[in-house]
MIVOTI-391939 format. One record per residue (C-alpha): residue number from 1; x negated, y negated, z. Coordinates in steps of 0.05 Angstrom, whole numbers. Example, Ala and Ser with C-alpha at 12.3 -4.5 7.8 and 13.67 -1.06 7.14 Angstrom:
2
<tiba 1, <-246, 90, 156>>
<tiba 2, <-273, 21, 143>>
***
This chain:
326
<tiba 1, <247, 433, -40>>
<tiba 2, <291, 491, -19>>
<tiba 3, <338, 486, 40>>
<tiba 4, <300, 503, 103>>
<tiba 5, <232, 500, 67>>
<tiba 6, <206, 440, 106>>
<tiba 7, <193, 481, 169>>
<tiba 8, <153, 534, 132>>
<tiba 9, <113, 481, 96>>
<tiba 10, <100, 446, 163>>
<tiba 11, <68, 510, 189>>
<tiba 12, <20, 509, 130>>
<tiba 13, <3, 436, 137>>
<tiba 14, <-8, 442, 212>>
<tiba 15, <-67, 489, 200>>
<tiba 16, <-93, 489, 129>>
<tiba 17, <-147, 539, 148>>
<tiba 18, <-95, 591, 166>>
<tiba 19, <-86, 636, 105>>
<tiba 20, <-34, 677, 142>>
<tiba 21, <12, 616, 147>>
<tiba 22, <7, 608, 72>>
<tiba 23, <22, 681, 59>>
<tiba 24, <83, 680, 105>>
<tiba 25, <106, 618, 67>>
<tiba 26, <95, 655, 1>>
<tiba 27, <137, 714, 26>>
<tiba 28, <193, 665, 45>>
<tiba 29, <191, 634, -25>>
<tiba 30, <191, 703, -58>>
<tiba 31, <253, 724, -19>>
<tiba 32, <288, 665, -51>>
<tiba 33, <263, 680, -121>>
<tiba 34, <217, 620, -124>>
<tiba 35, <157, 630, -171>>
<tiba 36, <114, 585, -127>>
<tiba 37, <104, 647, -84>>
<tiba 38, <53, 676, -133>>
<tiba 39, <19, 608, -138>>
<tiba 40, <10, 603, -63>>
<tiba 41, <-19, 673, -60>>
<tiba 42, <-66, 654, -116>>
<tiba 43, <-88, 594, -77>>
<tiba 44, <-104, 638, -17>>
<tiba 45, <-148, 682, -60>>
<tiba 46, <-183, 624, -92>>
<tiba 47, <-194, 590, -25>>
<tiba 48, <-231, 652, -1>>
<tiba 49, <-276, 660, -62>>
<tiba 50, <-282, 586, -78>>
<tiba 51, <-295, 605, -150>>
<tiba 52, <-265, 551, -195>>
<tiba 53, <-241, 603, -245>>
<tiba 54, <-198, 637, -191>>
<tiba 55, <-154, 576, -180>>
<tiba 56, <-84, 586, -209>>
<tiba 57, <-59, 536, -260>>
<tiba 58, <1, 499, -231>>
<tiba 59, <65, 498, -270>>
<tiba 60, <78, 428, -298>>
<tiba 61, <143, 427, -258>>
<tiba 62, <109, 435, -190>>
<tiba 63, <112, 369, -152>>
<tiba 64, <44, 335, -144>>
<tiba 65, <60, 319, -72>>
<tiba 66, <71, 393, -58>>
<tiba 67, <4, 412, -91>>
<tiba 68, <-31, 361, -46>>
<tiba 69, <4, 382, 18>>
<tiba 70, <-13, 456, 12>>
<tiba 71, <-86, 437, 2>>
<tiba 72, <-91, 458, -71>>
<tiba 73, <-120, 392, -97>>
<tiba 74, <-169, 387, -39>>
<tiba 75, <-196, 458, -41>>
<tiba 76, <-199, 459, -117>>
<tiba 77, <-241, 395, -117>>
<tiba 78, <-287, 424, -64>>
<tiba 79, <-296, 488, -105>>
<tiba 80, <-312, 449, -169>>
<tiba 81, <-361, 405, -132>>
<tiba 82, <-402, 464, -109>>
<tiba 83, <-402, 438, -37>>
<tiba 84, <-370, 501, -10>>
<tiba 85, <-391, 485, 62>>
<tiba 86, <-343, 426, 60>>
<tiba 87, <-282, 471, 60>>
<tiba 88, <-279, 485, 135>>
<tiba 89, <-285, 414, 162>>
<tiba 90, <-242, 384, 107>>
<tiba 91, <-184, 432, 118>>
<tiba 92, <-192, 426, 193>>
<tiba 93, <-188, 350, 192>>
<tiba 94, <-139, 338, 135>>
<tiba 95, <-73, 310, 160>>
<tiba 96, <-8, 292, 124>>
<tiba 97, <-1, 219, 105>>
<tiba 98, <42, 174, 63>>
<tiba 99, <8, 138, 5>>
<tiba 100, <38, 69, -3>>
<tiba 101, <62, 45, -71>>
<tiba 102, <80, -28, -81>>
<tiba 103, <125, -54, -137>>
<tiba 104, <135, -129, -143>>
<tiba 105, <210, -142, -137>>
<tiba 106, <251, -204, -125>>
<tiba 107, <274, -203, -52>>
<tiba 108, <346, -214, -75>>
<tiba 109, <342, -148, -113>>
<tiba 110, <324, -109, -50>>
<tiba 111, <380, -85, -6>>
<tiba 112, <384, -101, 68>>
<tiba 113, <342, -51, 105>>
<tiba 114, <299, -32, 44>>
<tiba 115, <226, -14, 54>>
<tiba 116, <186, -73, 30>>
<tiba 117, <126, -118, 38>>
<tiba 118, <139, -193, 41>>
<tiba 119, <203, -230, 28>>
<tiba 120, <246, -244, 88>>
<tiba 121, <259, -195, 145>>
<tiba 122, <324, -159, 158>>
<tiba 123, <344, -169, 231>>
<tiba 124, <403, -151, 275>>
<tiba 125, <451, -209, 291>>
<tiba 126, <425, -247, 352>>
<tiba 127, <354, -222, 347>>
<tiba 128, <305, -281, 352>>
<tiba 129, <250, -287, 302>>
<tiba 130, <186, -270, 340>>
<tiba 131, <138, -325, 361>>
<tiba 132, <63, -319, 355>>
<tiba 133, <53, -305, 429>>
<tiba 134, <86, -237, 419>>
<tiba 135, <32, -217, 370>>
<tiba 136, <-30, -183, 399>>
<tiba 137, <-98, -158, 377>>
<tiba 138, <-160, -124, 403>>
<tiba 139, <-224, -167, 404>>
<tiba 140, <-194, -231, 376>>
<tiba 141, <-171, -295, 410>>
<tiba 142, <-112, -292, 459>>
<tiba 143, <-46, -313, 427>>
<tiba 144, <-6, -318, 493>>
<tiba 145, <-1, -394, 488>>
<tiba 146, <25, -396, 416>>
<tiba 147, <97, -419, 406>>
<tiba 148, <97, -425, 330>>
<tiba 149, <133, -371, 291>>
<tiba 150, <98, -307, 268>>
<tiba 151, <100, -289, 195>>
<tiba 152, <138, -229, 169>>
<tiba 153, <94, -179, 131>>
<tiba 154, <132, -114, 121>>
<tiba 155, <188, -67, 140>>
<tiba 156, <195, 9, 132>>
<tiba 157, <262, 43, 130>>
<tiba 158, <246, 107, 166>>
<tiba 159, <304, 145, 134>>
<tiba 160, <266, 137, 68>>
<tiba 161, <209, 181, 95>>
<tiba 162, <247, 226, 144>>
<tiba 163, <239, 286, 98>>
<tiba 164, <163, 281, 96>>
<tiba 165, <111, 319, 136>>
<tiba 166, <75, 257, 160>>
<tiba 167, <139, 225, 185>>
<tiba 168, <152, 283, 233>>
<tiba 169, <117, 238, 283>>
<tiba 170, <165, 180, 270>>
<tiba 171, <239, 169, 287>>
<tiba 172, <285, 198, 234>>
<tiba 173, <320, 133, 221>>
<tiba 174, <318, 59, 236>>
<tiba 175, <274, 2, 212>>
<tiba 176, <202, -10, 233>>
<tiba 177, <183, -82, 221>>
<tiba 178, <116, -117, 224>>
<tiba 179, <99, -190, 240>>
<tiba 180, <33, -227, 244>>
<tiba 181, <11, -294, 271>>
<tiba 182, <-53, -327, 246>>
<tiba 183, <-73, -399, 260>>
<tiba 184, <-97, -422, 192>>
<tiba 185, <-63, -489, 204>>
<tiba 186, <-119, -507, 253>>
<tiba 187, <-173, -470, 214>>
<tiba 188, <-178, -418, 269>>
<tiba 189, <-170, -350, 235>>
<tiba 190, <-194, -313, 297>>
<tiba 191, <-129, -333, 332>>
<tiba 192, <-91, -274, 304>>
<tiba 193, <-45, -218, 327>>
<tiba 194, <6, -168, 302>>
<tiba 195, <73, -143, 327>>
<tiba 196, <116, -83, 308>>
<tiba 197, <190, -79, 324>>
<tiba 198, <231, -16, 319>>
<tiba 199, <305, -24, 306>>
<tiba 200, <340, 43, 316>>
<tiba 201, <403, 22, 278>>
<tiba 202, <405, -17, 213>>
<tiba 203, <481, -26, 214>>
<tiba 204, <500, -99, 210>>
<tiba 205, <431, -124, 196>>
<tiba 206, <425, -190, 158>>
<tiba 207, <371, -221, 114>>
<tiba 208, <341, -272, 162>>
<tiba 209, <313, -341, 151>>
<tiba 210, <262, -372, 198>>
<tiba 211, <294, -420, 248>>
<tiba 212, <238, -470, 238>>
<tiba 213, <180, -482, 191>>
<tiba 214, <129, -427, 182>>
<tiba 215, <58, -454, 188>>
<tiba 216, <-2, -439, 144>>
<tiba 217, <-24, -367, 151>>
<tiba 218, <47, -345, 167>>
<tiba 219, <86, -366, 104>>
<tiba 220, <133, -319, 69>>
<tiba 221, <99, -273, 18>>
<tiba 222, <125, -250, -50>>
<tiba 223, <168, -189, -40>>
<tiba 224, <148, -119, -63>>
<tiba 225, <188, -56, -58>>
<tiba 226, <151, -3, -17>>
<tiba 227, <155, 70, -35>>
<tiba 228, <115, 129, -8>>
<tiba 229, <80, 191, -36>>
<tiba 230, <63, 250, 8>>
<tiba 231, <-10, 268, 11>>
<tiba 232, <-66, 295, 55>>
<tiba 233, <-117, 245, 83>>
<tiba 234, <-188, 253, 110>>
<tiba 235, <-227, 210, 160>>
<tiba 236, <-288, 168, 145>>
<tiba 237, <-350, 211, 143>>
<tiba 238, <-402, 163, 169>>
<tiba 239, <-367, 120, 222>>
<tiba 240, <-312, 126, 273>>
<tiba 241, <-292, 183, 319>>
<tiba 242, <-302, 236, 265>>
<tiba 243, <-370, 211, 241>>
<tiba 244, <-413, 267, 215>>
<tiba 245, <-359, 320, 217>>
<tiba 246, <-350, 316, 141>>
<tiba 247, <-425, 320, 129>>
<tiba 248, <-439, 394, 146>>
<tiba 249, <-507, 391, 112>>
<tiba 250, <-549, 330, 129>>
<tiba 251, <-574, 292, 69>>
<tiba 252, <-523, 321, 21>>
<tiba 253, <-479, 271, -17>>
<tiba 254, <-406, 291, -13>>
<tiba 255, <-380, 228, -47>>
<tiba 256, <-352, 265, -107>>
<tiba 257, <-301, 298, -62>>
<tiba 258, <-292, 250, -3>>
<tiba 259, <-292, 184, -40>>
<tiba 260, <-237, 209, -87>>
<tiba 261, <-188, 219, -30>>
<tiba 262, <-213, 158, 7>>
<tiba 263, <-195, 113, -52>>
<tiba 264, <-128, 142, -74>>
<tiba 265, <-104, 141, -1>>
<tiba 266, <-135, 76, 20>>
<tiba 267, <-66, 45, 34>>
<tiba 268, <-32, 98, 74>>
<tiba 269, <14, 109, 133>>
<tiba 270, <-6, 157, 189>>
<tiba 271, <-68, 184, 155>>
<tiba 272, <-136, 158, 177>>
<tiba 273, <-165, 89, 185>>
<tiba 274, <-215, 60, 135>>
<tiba 275, <-282, 27, 143>>
<tiba 276, <-282, -39, 105>>
<tiba 277, <-320, -101, 129>>
<tiba 278, <-338, -58, 189>>
<tiba 279, <-339, 16, 206>>
<tiba 280, <-278, 58, 218>>
<tiba 281, <-242, 16, 271>>
<tiba 282, <-205, 75, 303>>
<tiba 283, <-220, 71, 378>>
<tiba 284, <-216, 146, 392>>
<tiba 285, <-189, 212, 366>>
<tiba 286, <-127, 199, 409>>
<tiba 287, <-110, 137, 368>>
<tiba 288, <-70, 143, 304>>
<tiba 289, <-76, 100, 243>>
<tiba 290, <-7, 71, 230>>
<tiba 291, <-13, 24, 171>>
<tiba 292, <-57, -27, 135>>
<tiba 293, <-22, -91, 113>>
<tiba 294, <-42, -160, 87>>
<tiba 295, <-15, -225, 114>>
<tiba 296, <0, -288, 74>>
<tiba 297, <-72, -313, 84>>
<tiba 298, <-98, -251, 49>>
<tiba 299, <-128, -220, 112>>
<tiba 300, <-123, -144, 116>>
<tiba 301, <-95, -119, 183>>
<tiba 302, <-113, -50, 208>>
<tiba 303, <-56, -29, 255>>
<tiba 304, <-60, 33, 299>>
<tiba 305, <-24, 64, 358>>
<tiba 306, <-44, 113, 413>>
<tiba 307, <-15, 183, 401>>
<tiba 308, <23, 181, 467>>
<tiba 309, <56, 114, 449>>
<tiba 310, <73, 142, 381>>
<tiba 311, <105, 203, 413>>
<tiba 312, <144, 157, 460>>
<tiba 313, <166, 113, 401>>
<tiba 314, <135, 54, 438>>
<tiba 315, <117, 10, 380>>
<tiba 316, <108, -50, 425>>
<tiba 317, <40, -19, 440>>
<tiba 318, <11, -21, 370>>
<tiba 319, <-62, -44, 366>>
<tiba 320, <-90, -92, 314>>
<tiba 321, <-158, -59, 316>>
<tiba 322, <-192, -95, 258>>
<tiba 323, <-182, -153, 211>>
<tiba 324, <-216, -163, 144>>
<tiba 325, <-220, -238, 133>>
<tiba 326, <-247, -234, 62>>
***
């Protein structure tokens, strides 16, 4: 990406229906001698005609993330599907997200402050490992009486993603860590909650060890390095706050377009929530999907945050909105 390009790309991503924003971006690229200018103009033309033969062929050197962010992959798939009426709602609702990629790695090979799932958390000196009563959830049993330790599930180094479009809603640096308590020891899986902690400064952090035994449901998990790929994400079409908006013609099956993006972006950060053992758990259009993680018991945790709390960087107010127990 060229110096200063991020802001121009942000204007495109902010309103993918705005052809003028793409053309202004193309002019900016052309002024700098970047051959992607002609490609962006070709995309604008093809987006208007929606004729598959009009779509320009991307140069093999163009980053796949860039092709996704400018809407090329989405609009091309819509055009080839023949469901041309899907263009308007899909581009209106598409939002930047980070696709999560996990690579199993020994925890000792991951540096302090690295983005990862599992292993042991990196904590500032003097920070106490959180107990279960600091973990909260919607709908499930109250954890306020729990004194046993929560389990560590993941941490994201925000500097790793600070250059991305999705992370414009996140702090530029620091570590965002996630913990979960679940009472599998007493065969009570409904006693569950999650906690997020934002550490603005990673300087001096240490790889922590639990001060006492972790109980069943909260044990340490095998470590996996966590990396991220920029993408566009779409909401569920048949449940949740956007139900029906991606079904412009009743009775038409749009699975060939929508299911493709649903599957490749299933594990994402800051895109949209997913329906699994229930419908899309997002409480309202003002709530943002934050991340989906698994705990050591194999339960999938759907973690969200209200847009105002996200803007305020108040990660204490995350919501565990749904748990898949199977």
